[in-house]
C-alpha positions in Angstrom: 125.7 139.7 39.3 129.1 140.7 37.8 130.7 137.7 36.3 134.1 139.4 36.6 134.0 139.0 40.4 133.5 135.3 40.2 136.3 133.1 41.2 137.3 130.7 38.4 137.8 127.1 39.4 139.9 125.0 37.0 138.2 121.7 36.3 138.9 119.0 33.8 137.4 119.7 30.4 136.1 116.2 30.0 135.6 113.0 32.0 138.3 111.4 29.9 140.8 114.1 30.9 140.0 113.4 34.5 140.3 109.7 34.0 143.6 110.0 32.3 144.9 112.3 35.1 143.8 109.9 37.8 145.3 106.9 35.9 148.6 108.8 35.6 148.5 109.6 39.3 147.8 105.9 40.2 150.7 104.7 38.0 153.1 107.2 39.5 152.1 106.0 42.9 152.6 102.4 41.8 156.0 103.3 40.5 157.1 104.8 43.8 155.8 101.9 45.8 157.7 99.4 43.5 160.9 101.5 43.8 160.6 101.6 47.6 160.1 97.8 47.7 163.1 97.1 45.4 165.2 99.5 47.5 164.4 97.6 50.6 165.4 94.4 48.8 168.7 95.9 47.8 169.5 97.1 51.3 168.9 93.6 52.7 171.0 92.1 49.9 173.9 94.5 50.5 173.6 93.7 54.2 174.5 90.0 53.5 177.8 91.1 52.1 178.7 93.9 54.4 181.6 92.0 55.9 183.0 90.9 52.6 186.1 92.9 51.5 188.2 92.9 48.4 192.0 92.6 48.2 192.4 96.3 49.0 190.1 96.1 52.1 187.2 97.9 50.4 183.6 96.9 50.5 183.3 94.1 48.0 179.7 94.5 46.9 178.5 98.1 46.4 175.8 100.0 44.4 176.6 100.6 40.8 173.9 102.7 39.2 170.8 101.4 37.5 169.8 99.0 34.7 168.1 100.4 31.6 164.5 101.4 32.2 161.9 98.8 31.2 158.1 98.6 31.3 155.9 96.0 33.0 152.2 95.6 32.7 150.4 95.8 36.0 146.8 95.9 37.2 146.9 99.7 36.8 148.4 99.6 33.4 152.0 100.0 32.2 154.5 101.1 34.8 158.1 102.1 33.9 160.7 100.7 36.3 164.4 101.0 36.7 166.2 98.4 38.9 169.4 99.1 40.7 172.5 97.0 40.1 175.6 96.2 42.2 179.3 95.9 41.5 181.2 92.8 42.7 184.8 93.8 43.3 185.8 90.2 44.1 184.8 89.0 40.6 182.8 86.1 42.2 179.7 86.8 40.0 177.6 88.3 42.8 174.5 89.9 41.3 171.4 91.5 42.7 168.1 90.1 41.3 164.8 91.5 42.7 162.4 88.8 43.8 159.6 91.3 43.3 160.7 92.0 39.7 162.7 89.1 38.2 164.9 90.0 35.2 162.5 88.8 32.5 159.2 89.8 34.1 157.0 91.7 31.6 153.7 91.6 33.4 152.7 91.5 37.1 151.3 88.3 38.6 147.8 90.0 38.9 147.8 90.1 35.1 148.9 86.5 34.9 145.9 85.6 37.0 143.6 87.7 34.8 144.5 85.8 31.7 142.9 82.5 32.6 139.8 84.3 33.9 139.3 86.1 30.6 139.8 82.9 28.7 137.2 81.1 30.8 134.9 84.0 30.4 134.8 83.4 26.7 137.3 85.7 25.2 139.2 84.0 22.4 143.0 84.0 22.1 142.9 86.6 19.2 140.8 89.0 21.2 143.0 89.2 24.3 145.0 92.3 23.2 141.8 94.4 22.7 140.3 93.1 26.0 143.4 93.8 28.0 144.0 97.2 26.5 140.6 98.2 27.8 141.5 97.0 31.3 145.2 97.9 31.4 145.7 100.8 29.0 145.9 101.3 25.3 149.1 99.4 24.9 148.9 95.9 26.4 152.6 95.1 25.7 153.5 91.5 24.9 150.0 90.1 25.1 149.5 89.0 21.5 147.7 85.8 20.6 151.0 84.0 20.3 151.9 85.0 23.8 148.6 83.7 25.1 149.2 80.4 23.3 152.6 80.1 24.9 151.2 80.8 28.3 148.6 78.1 27.9 151.3 75.6 27.0 153.2 76.8 30.0 150.2 76.3 32.3 149.7 72.8 30.9 153.3 71.9 31.6 153.1 73.3 35.2 150.0 71.2 35.9 151.8 68.1 34.6 154.8 68.8 36.8 152.5 69.4 39.7 151.0 66.0 39.2 154.4 64.4 39.5 155.4 66.3 42.7 156.4 64.1 45.7 154.0 63.7 48.6 156.2 61.5 50.7 156.6 64.1 53.4 153.0 65.2 53.4 150.3 64.2 55.9 146.7 65.1 55.2 144.2 64.7 58.0 141.0 65.7 56.2 140.1 65.8 52.5 137.2 67.3 50.6 136.1 65.7 47.4 133.9 67.0 44.6 133.4 67.0 40.9 133.1 70.4 39.1 131.5 70.6 35.6 132.4 73.0 32.8 131.0 73.7 29.3 133.2 72.8 26.4 133.8 74.1 22.9 131.1 73.2 20.4 131.7 69.9 18.7 133.2 68.3 21.8 131.4 66.6 24.7 128.9 68.9 26.3 130.3 68.8 29.8 133.8 68.4 31.2 134.1 67.1 34.8 137.1 67.9 36.9 137.6 65.8 40.0 139.0 67.9 42.8 140.6 67.0 46.2 141.5 69.6 48.8 143.3 68.5 51.9 144.1 69.8 55.3 147.7 69.2 56.4 148.9 68.3 59.9 149.6 72.0 60.4 146.1 73.1 59.5 146.8 74.5 56.0 144.4 73.8 53.2 146.1 72.7 50.0 145.0 71.5 46.5 145.8 67.8 46.7 144.5 66.3 43.5 142.9 67.4 40.2 142.0 65.0 37.4 139.9 65.4 34.2 137.0 63.1 33.5 133.6 63.1 31.9 131.6 61.9 34.9 132.2 61.3 38.5 132.7 57.6 38.0 134.4 55.1 40.3 137.1 54.5 37.8 138.2 58.1 37.4 138.1 58.7 41.2 140.2 55.6 41.7 142.7 56.8 39.1 143.1 60.1 41.0 143.5 58.4 44.4 146.1 55.9 43.0 148.0 58.7 41.4 148.4 60.3 44.9 149.6 56.9 46.3 152.2 56.7 43.5 153.4 60.2 44.4 154.1 59.0 47.9 150.8 59.6 49.9 150.9 56.4 51.8 149.1 57.5 55.0 145.3 57.6 54.7 143.4 60.7 55.6 141.4 60.4 58.8 138.2 61.8 57.2 136.8 62.4 53.7 134.0 64.9 53.1 131.9 64.8 49.9 128.5 64.9 48.4 126.5 61.9 47.1 128.8 61.1 44.1 128.8 57.3 44.4 132.0 57.0 42.3 134.1 58.6 45.0 132.6 56.5 47.9 133.2 53.3 45.9 136.8 54.1 45.0 137.8 55.4 48.5 137.8 52.1 50.4 139.8 50.4 47.6 142.7 52.8 48.1 142.2 54.2 51.7 140.0 51.7 53.5 140.6 53.2 57.0 139.4 56.7 56.0 136.1 57.7 57.7 133.2 59.2 55.7 131.3 62.4 56.2 128.5 63.3 53.9 128.1 67.0 53.0 125.1 68.6 54.8 124.7 71.3 52.2 124.3 68.8 49.4 122.1 66.5 51.5 119.8 69.4 52.4 119.4 70.3 48.8 118.7 66.7 47.8 116.1 66.3 50.6 114.3 69.6 49.8 114.1 68.7 46.1 111.7 65.8 47.1 109.4 68.2 48.9 106.8 70.8 47.6 108.0 74.4 47.8 105.5 75.1 50.5 107.1 72.6 52.8 110.8 73.4 52.1 111.4 76.3 54.6 110.1 74.3 57.5 112.0 71.2 56.4 115.2 73.2 56.0 114.9 74.5 59.5 114.3 70.9 60.8 117.5 69.7 59.0 119.5 72.6 60.5 118.4 71.5 63.9 120.1 68.1 63.3 123.6 69.2 62.2 123.7 72.2 64.5 122.9 70.2 67.6 125.5 70.4 70.4 125.7 66.6 70.9 125.1 63.5 68.9 122.3 62.5 71.2 120.5 65.8 70.5 121.2 65.4 66.8 119.6 61.9 66.8 116.5 63.3 68.6 116.2 66.0 65.9 116.7 63.3 63.2 113.9 61.1 64.6 111.7 64.2 64.8 112.2 64.9 61.1 111.5 61.2 60.2 108.2 61.1 62.2 107.1 64.5 60.7 107.6 63.6 57.1 107.6 59.8 56.7 103.8 59.4 56.0 103.3 62.2 53.5 106.8 62.5 52.0 108.6 59.1 52.3 111.1 60.0 49.6 112.5 62.8 51.7 112.9 60.6 54.7 114.5 57.8 52.6 117.0 60.4 51.1 118.0 61.5 54.6 118.1 58.2 56.5 120.1 56.2 54.0 123.2 58.2 55.0 122.5 58.7 58.7 125.8 57.4 60.0 127.9 59.3 57.4 126.0 62.5 58.1 126.7 62.4 61.9 130.4 61.3 61.7 131.7 64.8 62.5 130.6 64.4 66.1 133.6 62.1 66.7 136.0 64.8 65.7 137.1 68.1 67.5 134.2 70.6 67.9 136.5 73.4 66.5 136.6 71.5 63.2 132.9 70.9 62.8 132.2 74.0 60.7 134.9 72.8 58.3 134.1 69.1 58.0 130.3 69.1 57.9 130.3 70.4 54.3 132.4 70.6 51.1 132.4 74.4 51.4 136.2 74.8 50.8 135.7 73.4 47.3 132.3 75.1 46.8 133.5 78.5 47.7 136.6 78.2 45.6 134.8 77.1 42.5 131.7 79.3 42.9 133.2 82.1 40.9 134.7 79.7 38.4 131.3 78.1 37.8 129.7 81.6 37.5 132.2 82.5 34.7 132.2 79.2 32.8 128.4 78.7 32.8 128.2 81.4 30.1 131.3 80.6 28.1 129.1 79.4 25.2 131.4 76.5 24.6 134.6 78.4 24.0 136.9 76.2 26.2 138.5 73.0 24.9 139.0 69.8 26.9 142.8 70.2 26.6 142.7 73.8 28.0 140.2 73.6 30.8 142.2 71.6 33.2 145.3 73.8 33.2 143.3 77.0 33.3 141.3 75.8 36.3 144.5 74.6 37.9 146.0 78.1 37.6 142.9 79.7 39.1 142.9 77.4 42.1 146.6 77.9 42.7 145.9 81.6 42.8 143.0 81.1 45.2 145.0 78.8 47.4 147.2 81.7 48.4 144.3 83.3 50.3 143.0 80.1 52.0 143.1 80.3 55.8 144.1 77.6 58.3 141.2 75.7 59.8 140.1 76.8 63.3 141.6 74.8 66.1 144.3 73.3 64.0 146.3 72.4 67.1 143.7 69.7 67.7 144.9 67.9 64.5 147.8 66.3 66.4 145.2 64.6 68.6 143.3 63.3 65.6 146.5 61.9 64.1 147.4 60.2 67.4 144.1 58.5 67.5 142.5 60.3 70.4 138.8 59.6 70.7 136.3 62.4 70.6 132.8 62.3 71.9 130.5 65.2 70.9 133.7 67.1 69.9 135.5 66.8 73.2 138.6 64.6 73.6 137.9 61.5 75.8 140.8 61.2 78.2 141.6 57.6 79.2 142.2 57.0 82.9 145.8 56.4 84.0 145.6 52.8 85.1 149.1 52.8 86.6 148.2 55.7 88.9 145.1 53.9 90.0 147.0 50.7 90.9 149.6 52.7 92.9 146.9 54.5 94.8 145.3 51.1 95.6 
């Protein structure tokens, strides 16, 4: 075959050339998207002043070129941006500031979220520039060790400010409670416990409600956290609290919110019961436990409960004792709307949020200090909170607040006595 007749296809010489070309293309696309978003912001901003005129009857606020080009660090590397500016002919000091790109932003929020992840992963402050250059490009602008130290101080201050926020206008219907443990730097106590409360507002939104550092899930540390919430203005008790077997929380709760009902987490209880059984018995026992909390009515759940007791009480009394000691608390969810059962049977909102955090911190080899861990986790949870969804059937929360009784998840409507008397 004559090679002269072959069609020559131009291909990248190396994989690195291809990668560089692709990265450049992605960054160009990011720059265009940012420019379009800022342009939309500017059009909306100018629309607010379209009726404002100067002394000569001209449009008072108009475009006036661009600010000098600057670089921000994003998830796809460095992106050059140039923001538009406006001219205020009325001399009232009207300026255009992009909410997407504030005047002093040097790095995108996605990078801000990455920093605490890397720190928890085990990367020391001095190694951040090298780690981020591999992720964001060869020049990780402004991410020196001193910058990271200032960010850590900023996160700590943000957490302190958050702990002082007012809760007077807030109403939390459900709360999930759990203690999350993290490894600490060598030379300090081996494990750091962070007490976490996540609440459901009267509109159905999930929010981080409380976060306190401690070294164990003791009654005293939980009481401190609950009393802090009262001092911040949370005077109305939640209707239901969901948690695992941490005795400290259950002892502290009635001292601060005595009217709050108790629901024990079925995931934790299942794990605790199965731990008392041989592995050969665990699959069948797990299915028997699922039959209890997935029953359509409380009566059916009680039948499944008794069936489990009769099956295992002779050979495995510890498993039966572990289950039966919390019977009332395990079945409390039947007295709340059926749409909420999937949410309030377990502490899954906390577990799912901290699953990735635990995964990363289990292998930190003791690199995180006690003073840093709380603010870092706070920033990560704040980031995760933006993606939390409302609970299903959130409109039912109004009935729960009003004190409507529920039987097997269905509202019990009281008969209208006045109508009955009139009919008689």
